[in-house]
N, C-alpha and C positions, 0 to 999 in steps of 0.2 A: 667481401661482408656480404653474409646470407641475408635472404629476404625477413628471415624469422627473428635475427640479431638485429638488424636495422630497426625493426619493428618494436623490439622489447627495451633498444635503449634511448627510442623517441617516439613513444607510444601516444604522449599529448597531443603532436601534429596531427598524426594519422589518424586519431580518433575526431580530431576537429575536420579534417578533410572529408572522409567519409562520411561522418557526420550532417556538412554541410551538402556533400552531394546526395545523400539519402532524403534528407528534408527537402530539396527542391524536386526530386524524383515524387517524394510523397504528395507535396503541391500541386505540384505542375502537372501529373497524371489524374487530377481529379479525387483520389483518394481521400484526401483532409476534407474536399466538398462532403462525400457521400458519407464520413462518419460524423464533422461537425457540422451538417446541414445546411450547407451553405454552396448557392448553385451558380454564385457569380464565378467567371471565371477569372482563375487566380492571375495577376501581374507578374511576368518574368521579370519586369526591371523595379519590383516593389522597394526591394534591398540595393540597387544599386547604387556606389558610391560613387561612379563617373556620372551617374545621370544627376545626382545630387550637387556634384559640382558645376556641371553645367547650367544645371539650373542658377545657381548662385551668380555664374556668370551672367547670364541672361537678364537676372534682376539688378546688377549692376547696369548693364546696358542701356535696358530699356525700361527698368521699373515695375516688371512684371515678370512671372513665372512661364516657362513653357506649359503645354496643354499637359495634364493627366499627372503632372508632378505631386508629390505629397510631401509632407513633413518629412515622412522618416527617411524618403530619400537623400533630402538636402542634409538632414542630422547625418546618414550614414557619409556622405560627403565631407562633411565637417571633422567628423570621428576619424576618418580616414587621413584628412589632414594632419590633424594633431599627432595623429599617432605616428604616422611617418618623423615630424619635425623632433617630439620628444625620443621617439623609440627608433625605430624603424618600418620597414613596408611589410607590416604583419598581415595585414589583408593579403597580400600576394605571398606571403609563407605558408598561411593558415587556413586562407576561406576561401580564395578564389578557385570557382569551378575549373576556369579554363588553366589554371597553372596546375592543378592537382591533374588535369585530362594531362597537361604536357608532361609532368612526371611518370604517370602510365604508360605515356606513348617511347618514354628513352626506356622504361623498364621492358617494352614489347619489343624494342629494337636491339636490345641485349639477349633477349629469350632467341629474337628470330635470326641472329647474329648480323645483323647489317650492320655493315661499318659506317661508322658516322662521320661527317664531314667535320674537320677540326678546323675552328674560326679562334683563333688567337686573340683574345683581350686586348693584345698592342697592336694588333695587324690593321690596316688598312681598308680592308673588306670590312671588319667589327665596326670600324670608327664611320666606312659610309653607311652601312645600314643600318645605323642607330640613329640615324636623321629619321630616316622613315616614319618613327612614330611620334617624333615632333613634326612634322609635317600633317599628320592625320589630326595631331592635336589642335592645330591652327587650324585646319578646315573645318571641323568637327564644331569646335567653338563660334568660330565665325557663321558658320550655318545656322546652327539653333539659336544665336542669339539675334539674328536677323529673319527670322522665321519663326522662332517663339515656338519650336516643334523639337522634340528631341533627337536629333539628328543620326546620334549614335546608333540608333535603333535599325539606322536602313542596312547597317554592314556588320553589326557586332553579331559574330561567329554563336555566342551562348544563346543571344534574342533567336535567332535564328533558328536553331534547334529546340528551344524551350516551348517555341509556338510553330513546329514543325512547318516550318520555311514558310508559315501564314499570316506571319502578324504585320508590322508597318516594317517591312523590308523592300530593298531593292532585290531582287531576285540574284541579279549577276553579281552585286558586291556581296552579298552571303556566303554566297560560292566560293567566290575567290578567299575571302576572310578564311572558311570553313576549311578549305584545302590547305590553306597557308599554316592553320593550325595542326591539321593532321599530318600532311607530309614535310611540314618544317621540324615536326615536334620527333616523326619518325627517323630524323636526319641529324637533326641539328640540337641539342640539348637545350631546353626553353626558347626556342627560335621565336614562339609569338610574344612572349615576354620580354625578350632583351630587344629585340627589333623592331615591332609592330604595335606590341597594346599600347594603346594612348593613357592608358591609364599610368603603365609603368612609367612613360614618360613625365608624368605630372609629378608621381613618386620621388620618380631621381632629382626632377628638379625642387620638388622641397625639402629635400634633404639639404640642397643648398639654401635656405631659407634665407639668410640673410642678405646673400644677394639677390635673391626675388624680391625682399621687402624693400630693398635699398633702389630698385627699378621702379618699384609703387611709387614709393613715396616719391622721386626724382620727376615723376610723371604728374603727381600731384602737386607740386610746388611749381612747375612749369604752367598750369593751366592756373593756378593761383597769382601768378603776375602776368596773365594775359595771353601766354603763349600756350593755347589750347593744343592740344595733338589729339587725336582723333583716338579712342580705344583699340581701333586694330593696329596702330602701331605701338601701342603697349603690349597687346597680344603677340605681335611678331617679336616684340625684344626679348620678352619672356620664354618663347620657346626658341628664340636663337641662344638667348644666355642659358639656359636650362642644356640645349645639346652641345655647346662649346665647354661648356662647365664637367661636363659627363665625360668626353674624349678627351682634354685636355687635362684635366684634373683629376677626378673619377674619385678622389677622395673627400669626401665633405670633413667636416669637424662634428663627430659624433656629439649630441647634446646630454643624453642621458645615458641609455643602455646599449652595449655592442658586444662582440665576442671578445673577450680577454684571453690572455694565452698567458699560459706559465712558462716559461722558457727554461727551468730547471727542472721541468718533467718532459719536455717536446723532444724527442729522437728524430725529426725529421723524416719521417718514416712515408708522407705523403699520401695516406690513407685519407686523411681529411682532404686534401686536393681532388682527389678522386670519388668522395661523397658528396661533394658540394655541386647542387644541380646548375650552377653559373659558371662551372669552374673558375674559382675565383682561387688566386694560389694562397691558400689559407698558413699554409707551411714558411712562407717568408715571412709572415707579419712577425714583428718584434714584440711589442705588448697587447695591441687590440689590432682587431682586422678590420680595417679601413677602407671599405670597397662601396661605391654608391649602387652597386646590384644586392648586397646583401639584406637577406630578408629575417635573417634570425631564426630562419628554420630550422637550427638544432642539428642537422644531417651532420655537419663537422663533429658536433659535439659527441653524438651518437657514433661517431666513427672511430673515434680516437680511442687507443686501447690505454694510455698512460693518464687521461683524465688532465689534459693540460689545456682546456678549451672547456671555456664557460660562459655563457652570459653574462655580464656583470656591468658595474659601474665604476669599478676599480680596476688597478691591474692583475691583482693575484685573488678571486674571489676564493674563498675555501669550502665553503658549503656548497654542496651539490644541490640542494634546493634552487639552485638560480637556473637552473638547465629548465624549471618549470616556469618560470617569470613570463617570458614569451608568450606562452600559452593562456595563462592565467590571466596577462595583459590585455591579449586579444579578446576572451570570453567579457574579461570586466568592460571593455572599450564597446563591444559591442552590444552587452544590456543596456549601458549608459546611451549609446545612440536610440536604442528602443526606447526607453523610459523618457529621454528629451524630446524626441521626436512625435510620442503620443503627447504631449503635454504643448508644444509651441508649435504655429502654423505659422510663416511667412503669407501676406496676401497675393492670390495667383495676378492681381493686377491693383496697382495703388494709384488712381488717376484722380486729377483735378482740374478745373477751369475756372474762365471769368474772375481769378482771385484780386486784379489789380484794383478793383474799386469799388469792393468788400471790406469791413473791419476784420480780420482773421477771427479776435476775440470774441465778436460776436455770434459766430458760427453754432453751429449744435451738431453733432450726429443722433443717426439714429441707427437700430440694429433690424434685420430681417435674418429670418430665419425658421425653418429650413428650406430654402428653396432650391428645390431638387434639378432646376432645369438649370442651374445655375452651376455646371460640374467642370468647366475647361477653361481653357484661354479665350476660345473662340466664344462660346457661353456667356462668359464673362464682359468681354466685348459688346455682344448685341445688349447684355442689360444696361452695360454703362452707356450704350448710344441711344438706349430708351429714357435712362435717367437724367442725361444730357438735355434734352428736351424739356422739362419740365423748370420752370421758373423761378428762381430761387436756391437750386441745387449746384452744388461748385464741388461737390468730389464722391468718390465710390472706391471702397476696395471690397475685394470680393476674397472669399477662403473658401475655397472648392470642396477641402476634405470635409467641412459640416456643413457644408451649403450654406455659407452665411456672407451677407453684405452689411456692410458697415455706409451709410449715407450722409454725404455731408451738408449741410443747409443752411439757409438763413431765417430763423423763423418768424422774423419782420415780413417774409413774403410770402411765405408756402409752409403749410403744418404736416404733423408728421401723417396726419389721416388723407391729406390731400397728395402727400406723395404717395402711399399705401393704392391709392385708389388710382392714379397715374401708372404704375407699373403693376399693376393685378390685370390678369387678363382672365375674362370669362370665359368660361369653360363649358362645353356639353360632353357626357360620356351617354354612349348608349350600354346600356349594362344587358339587355334581351330584348329580342325584337317582336312584339305584338303582331298575332294573325289576324289582318283586316276583314279576313272572312268568318270569324269567332267573336273579334273583340268590338265593338261599336265607338267607345269613348276609354280615355284611362284618366283618372283620378289623379291630382295634383296635391300632394301635402309638402308646406313648407316647414323647413326646420332652419335653426341657425346655430352656426359653430365657428369655433374661434382655432386659431392654429392651421388654417389652410390657406397660407399666403402663396401657393406656387398651383401651375393648372397640372401637375404630376399629381398634388394631393388629391384632386376631386379623383384623378383615375383611379387612385390605389382606395378612396372609400367607395368608387363604383364597385370595384373587385370585390370587396367586402361584402356589399349589397347581392354580386350576382353568387358569391358563395354560399348565400343565406339561404338559397334554395326558394323562397319568396318572389312572389309574381310581380317581379321591377322591372319596367322599362329603360329608363333613363332618369337621368338626374344634370342639372346643368347649375353654376353659381351665378351670383351676382354679387358686385361690390356693395358691402355695408359694415358696420360695425356693432353687431356680430356679423358675419358673414351670411347671406342669404343662400339657401341650398334648397332647390324643389327637387322633388322626387314625384317621376311619374310612373304609377303604378296602375293595377289590374284594379278595376272597381270595386271586385268582389275581396280582395286582399284586405286584411288589418295589419295594421301596426301600429302601435300606442307610443309613447313618449319613452318609455321604459325599454322599450324594444331599439328604438333609435338610440336611444344613449348607451345602450350596450355594443352596438354594432361601430358607433361613431368612435367610442372608446377603448377599443380594442388596440392593444398593445403592439400587435405585430399584424402584417397580411402575409398569411402562409397560403401562398399559390402553388399549386401542383404544376409539373412543368411537364413537356413532352419525354422527357427520359423518365418519369415514375419519381424523381425525389422532390421536394419541396423548396421553394425559393421562398426566404422570410427577411420581410422588408419591414423595418422597426418602424412604428407611427406612434406619434403622439399629439393625434387630434383632442379636442375637447368640446363636447357638448354642452350645447347653453339653455335652449328652448325647443319645442315645436309649437309651430302656430296655429291658433284656434281657425276650425272650419277647414272646408276641401273645396278645391274646383272640379272642373270637368274640362275637357277639350275632345272633340270629334278625335278618331284614331289618325284619320287623312292628316290632319292639320297637324298632329303630333309627330308623325313621320315625316313632313314636311319640314317641321319645326327644326328638328332634330338634326336633318340632314346639312350639309355645307355644300352650297352649288359651287361651280366653275364656270367662268366665262371667258369667252376670249374671240374678239373680233378682228379680222386683219385689215390692213392698210395695203394697197399697191402701187407701182411707180409705174406713172403711164406716162404720155405724151406731154400731158398738161399738167402735170406733177402728182405727185401721191395724193392719192384719193383713197375715201373708203371702199373699198370691196361692196359693201351693203349699197350703196351710191352707184357704182358702177353697173351692177347685175339688177339694179332696181327696174321692175317692168318685165324681167327676162322670168321665165320658168326655171322655179329654182325647189330645191327638195330637201328633206332631212334624212340622213340615213343614221340610223339608231340602234344599238348594241344595248341590250339588258344585262344587268348581272350585280345579284347582291352584294357583290364584293368591292363594287365600285363606292360605296360608302366606309372602306376601311381606310384609315389614314395612310396606309403604305402605298396604296393606290393613289390618291388624292394627291400624295407627295407629288409622282410622277407625271401627272396628269401636265404641267405647264411644258414639259419638256414633248409630248406626244402632239402638243398641240403646237409648241415650235417646230416638230418634225413636218408635220402637213399641211402646216401656213403654207410653205414655199411651193405647191402644187396649185397652180393658175385655176380659179375657179372656185376656190373653197374659201366661203365668205367668214366662218365662225366656227367654234367647238364649243360645247357646253357640257356639263354635266349636273344632270337635274332629278326629282323624282317625277316620273311619266304620271300620266294618267292613268295607271294600272297600280301607281304607288310603287314602284321598281324602280332602283338606280341605274341611270341609263347615260352612255354615252351619246351624243347628240351633235351630229356633223353637217353644217349647213352649207350646202354647194349648187352650184350651176355649172351649164357646158361652160369650156370643153371638159371639165371635171367629170368623173363617171366613178358609179359603186364600184365598180371593178379595178377602177385607179385608186379609190378609198382604201379596201380592202387589201388592196397588194401595199399600200403604205404601212396599214397598220400593222401587218403582219410580218414586215422586213426585221431579218436578222439584226441589221444596223440600221439606227435612226441617224440622220442628217441635222447636226443642231446647229443654230446661229447665233453666237452667243454677241458678235459684233459683225460689223461689215466685212475686217480683216480676220475673224477667229470663228471658223467653222469647221465643225468637227465630225469627224464620223465615230460613233458611240453604239456601246451593243445595245438592244432595245429595251428599254426598262420594263415594258409591260407586256404580257402574251394574250391574244385571244383565239379563242377557241371556236366559238359557234360565231358564223357571219351574222350581220344583222339585217335588216331590211330597210328600203328607200320608202318614202312617202311626200304627196306634195308637201312644198312648205306653205302655212298658213301666216297670213299680214300679221295676224291675230297672235302668235304665238312670242 
């Protein structure tokens, strides 16, 4: 059959396949962001149903979702499962980009006249190869459930290509799977889909849904009667059953939709067999094509010159409209997944504690949002750790899609306001740096705001002030109801209540980026009032007030035990090695100071490391040392390409240097008054 006739007889499938590829290129290339003004990088896994199914399994095992999961991914996984059970593997036949590439590779093989490697569906090779995808399913689900991270990203060829092999991948795994897709597809029809794809294994297993449900029910019953069996055994049983049913039976009972055959019209010409991407023996089917590999792709229907094949629910569908039904169902289910995914969100974590001695009926819940720092599993667990330290709290749920948390508490022990105060993080944000040479003092204006519960909110407000063009130097927050926000500004600058209200209640932060576009962050802050009166602070005090100092002093192991190095070198000549750099006040630098401190602390004679505002009002790293350590040795340590980091006595690693230093510092004698 010619390419033209193939498209004309099965055009709905080709439109969907090429439409998906075009949409992925449009989004992942950044064109969508340029057109619609979005600067966040697109998530290649945003619509992946396999990730959604992994997330559901993890939620069942741990009661939490893997990092970066969205409701949309989860809903796509549920929709895929429902589609397979009710109809067929519509995702594989109409949407999967890897399946589309496999089809294209098959066409390329025929153009290049490469001889295909035939693997019969009844051969030993076919049966042995099919176990690979079930092994992958077991491994991926086990690793995801135990780590709360989508492990499939490590080796997914689609994800690797979509991220330019720069995502959360294991490079050799991604290269292996990519080669399997390309070389396998060139030599064997749908090699990846039939033998490697873990989503294909799940889809095939779901075609035997009654068996899978039965295994799950048996596992639950055994647990109820006291024979608790680990979920790992359930996972293994499902994978093994799916594989055995696929190779032994291979013909699941169709629930609703399937390819039906009109035997009176069929001439057994075999064109349908040649057109099938999976090599299914369609011509031998009596009434319905009943094969675990069938995706209802419609290639056999388009290839039949006599109209003997059509998708349908009965034996002999007479209406030609049925050939469009699989494509229509695919679009409907896809839209349904998008719609429900936008309305429903599962909690990333749902944790409770100390429930034994409390009356559950007396507990209440409170909601906090948006907490922009609660954005994944790790940050959710960090938030839970903080909440669990508050007396009277008993549970927390996080919904990272909307940065929302729900806290369960005992109102007789703790109030909502006390919880808000306990989880609140006072924050400082430097808007601009004052010049001490021209500014002697800064003016402090206090405003009150609402709906700024998160430390990221103050950063966003600070960026609004920076974009305003006024001489505003910094802001800081202090918990109160309403929130206290102090604004540090030039004494000559004027800003009244109306101006602050306009800035606070802007609906979005439109931040220019280095690429020349604009990053838009939705905001929903509320201005309450501006306090009366102004205060003033010397600029030197302000600079020190806004700086976050770092201090680390070390111990050493000596003959008489572990002692502070400051005590060991007391009375001996000591020095301060100092490097100045305005960038030392940046959070990205301060984040790595503990690593630098860990690295240099290994050197004998190093007493401590500090990051401070020095007498010249410049951020500086200061290292206190004594012989046998020297200035040259310190500079050598700080400029190494790799740092030696000691995490524990038996865990010492060589890691790439996290900071670089261009200008060498200077040493001076240490004064005891420092």
